[in-house]
C-alpha positions in Angstrom: 55.7 7.3 7.6 58.5 5.1 6.4 60.5 8.3 5.4 60.3 9.5 8.9 61.5 6.2 10.3 64.4 6.1 7.8 65.4 9.7 8.7 65.3 8.9 12.4 67.5 5.8 11.9 70.0 7.7 9.8 70.2 10.5 12.4 70.7 8.0 15.2 73.6 6.4 13.3 75.2 9.7 12.5 74.8 11.1 16.0 77.8 9.1 17.2 80.2 10.3 14.6 81.6 13.3 16.6 85.3 13.6 17.5 86.0 12.8 21.1 88.3 15.1 23.0 89.5 18.6 22.2 89.1 20.0 18.8 92.1 21.1 16.8 92.1 24.6 15.4 93.0 24.9 11.8 96.0 27.0 10.7 95.4 30.6 9.9 94.7 31.5 6.3 96.2 35.0 6.2 99.2 36.7 7.7 102.7 35.3 7.8 103.2 36.3 11.4 100.1 34.3 12.4 101.2 31.3 10.4 104.6 31.3 11.9 103.2 31.6 15.4 100.8 28.6 14.7 103.7 26.5 13.4 105.9 27.4 16.4 103.0 26.5 18.8 102.4 23.2 17.1 106.1 22.3 17.2 106.2 23.1 20.9 103.2 21.0 21.6 104.7 18.1 19.6 108.0 18.4 21.5 106.2 18.5 24.9 104.1 15.4 23.9 107.2 13.6 22.7 109.1 14.1 26.0 106.2 13.0 28.2 106.2 9.2 28.7 103.1 7.6 27.2 102.7 5.2 30.0 102.5 7.9 32.7 98.9 8.2 33.9 97.2 11.6 34.2 96.9 13.0 37.7 93.6 12.3 39.4 91.3 15.2 40.3 90.9 16.3 43.9 88.6 14.0 45.9 85.2 15.3 46.9 84.5 15.7 50.6 83.5 12.5 52.3 80.2 13.9 53.7 78.4 17.0 52.8 77.6 19.4 55.7 74.2 18.7 57.3 71.2 20.8 56.2 68.8 21.9 58.8 65.4 23.4 58.6 64.8 26.8 60.1 63.1 26.8 63.5 59.3 26.9 63.4 58.6 28.9 66.6 61.4 31.5 66.3 63.8 29.9 68.8 67.5 29.3 68.3 68.9 26.1 66.8 72.3 24.4 66.4 73.9 24.6 63.0 77.3 22.9 62.6 77.8 22.9 66.3 77.0 26.6 66.8 73.9 28.1 68.2 72.2 30.4 65.7 69.3 32.7 66.4 66.9 33.9 63.8 67.1 37.6 62.8 64.9 39.7 65.0 62.7 42.5 63.8 64.2 45.9 64.2 63.0 48.0 67.1 61.4 51.2 65.9 61.9 54.1 68.1 60.0 57.4 67.8 62.1 60.1 66.1 63.6 62.6 68.6 61.4 65.6 69.3 62.5 68.8 67.7 63.4 71.5 70.1 61.0 74.5 69.9 
């Protein structure tokens, strides 16, 4: 029983040891072309990061709408109702007509 408790405590302590943010991809192991592309990409990222002022905040995401559209229940008796200011009628059953008589 104490082993289980010790394992649970260790797992709880280790659970918070993950890196926060985006993960860095390691450099490719094979191919000179791939290695050169990786180095060029890293240098470009470093140059872009160096030119950006560190005290400039990131832009905020677009705000959510202030109020969600109202949700209405369908009519019980089959009548029309107002949805977002428009009158909406429930779909009607199709009218079945007899097939045309074949000429004899």
